[in-house]
C-alpha positions in Angstrom: 0.0 0.0 0.0 2.9 2.4 0.7 3.9 2.5 -3.0 0.4 2.8 -4.2 -0.3 5.6 -1.8 2.9 7.4 -2.8 2.0 7.1 -6.5 -1.5 8.4 -5.9 -0.2 11.4 -3.8 2.5 12.4 -6.3 0.0 12.5 -9.2 -2.0 15.3 -7.7 0.4 18.1 -8.9 -0.2 20.1 -5.7 2.2 21.7 -3.3 1.5 19.0 -0.8 1.4 15.4 -1.8 -0.7 13.7 0.9 -2.2 10.2 1.0 -4.1 8.2 3.6 -4.9 4.5 3.5 -5.9 1.5 5.6 -3.8 -1.7 5.7 -6.3 -3.6 3.5 -4.6 -4.4 0.3 -6.4 -2.9 -2.7 -8.4 -0.6 -0.4 -9.2 3.0 -1.3 -6.6 5.7 -1.0 -7.5 9.2 0.0 -5.5 12.2 -1.3 -5.8 15.9 -0.8 -8.2 17.1 -3.3 -7.6 20.8 -3.7 -4.4 22.7 -4.3 -5.0 25.0 -1.3 -7.0 22.5 0.7 -6.1 24.1 4.0 -7.9 27.3 2.9 -11.3 25.7 2.5 -13.7 25.1 5.3 -16.9 23.0 5.2 -19.4 21.6 7.7 -19.9 17.9 7.1 -23.3 16.2 7.5 -24.2 15.4 11.1 -21.3 17.5 12.5 -21.2 20.5 14.7 -17.7 21.5 13.7 -16.0 22.9 10.6 -13.3 20.9 9.0 -10.7 21.9 6.4 -12.0 20.2 3.3 -10.6 17.2 1.6 -7.4 16.6 3.4 -6.4 13.0 2.6 -7.7 11.7 5.9 -11.2 13.1 5.2 -11.2 12.0 1.6 -10.3 8.4 2.7 -13.1 8.3 5.4 -15.7 9.6 3.0 -14.8 6.8 0.5 -15.2 4.0 3.1 -18.3 2.1 4.0 -16.8 0.6 7.2 -14.6 2.9 9.2 -11.3 1.2 10.4 -9.9 1.7 13.9 -6.5 2.8 12.5 -5.5 4.7 9.3 -2.1 5.6 7.9 -1.2 9.1 6.6 1.9 10.1 4.7 3.1 13.3 3.0 5.8 13.5 0.3 8.1 16.2 -1.0 8.4 16.7 -4.7 11.4 14.3 -4.8 9.2 11.5 -3.3 10.8 11.6 0.2 8.3 11.1 3.0 7.9 14.0 5.5 5.6 15.3 8.2 2.0 14.1 7.8 0.5 14.5 11.3 -3.3 15.2 10.8 -4.3 18.8 11.6 -6.5 19.3 14.7 -9.7 19.5 12.5 -8.9 16.2 10.8 -8.2 14.6 14.2 -11.6 15.7 15.5 -13.3 14.5 12.3 -11.6 11.1 12.6 -12.4 10.8 16.3 -16.0 11.7 15.6 -16.2 9.0 12.9 -14.7 6.3 15.2 -11.1 6.1 14.2 -9.0 5.3 17.3 -5.4 5.8 16.0 -3.5 7.3 13.1 -0.1 6.3 12.0 1.7 9.1 10.2 5.1 10.0 8.8 7.2 12.4 10.9 9.8 15.0 9.6 12.4 12.2 9.0 9.9 10.0 7.1 9.6 7.5 10.0 6.3 6.3 11.3 4.7 7.6 14.5 1.3 6.8 16.0 -1.3 9.2 17.4 -4.1 7.8 19.7 -7.4 9.7 19.1 
């Protein structure tokens, strides 16, 4: 899944190449949808809070029928090297609200860390 997520993220031609996925092989991959996605706010159905629209984590969850307990999020530089991908506070709240219990993400060095929600 790592290589599939990396390929999907790098194809978006954005400033930030971000992908989210579950460990299920062949499962959906979420990517940031809009070039300046951190600038867009939206209130999602059945939610009392605003979230920044279409970060990879949100895109992934909206594609899934069954919400996993853990997801993986990674960000890439233009050269394909993994870098910091910790979900923003709005995405953390969205994931917690949807039932996700943990997020594994790449840190500044490209190594994996885990965040309990």
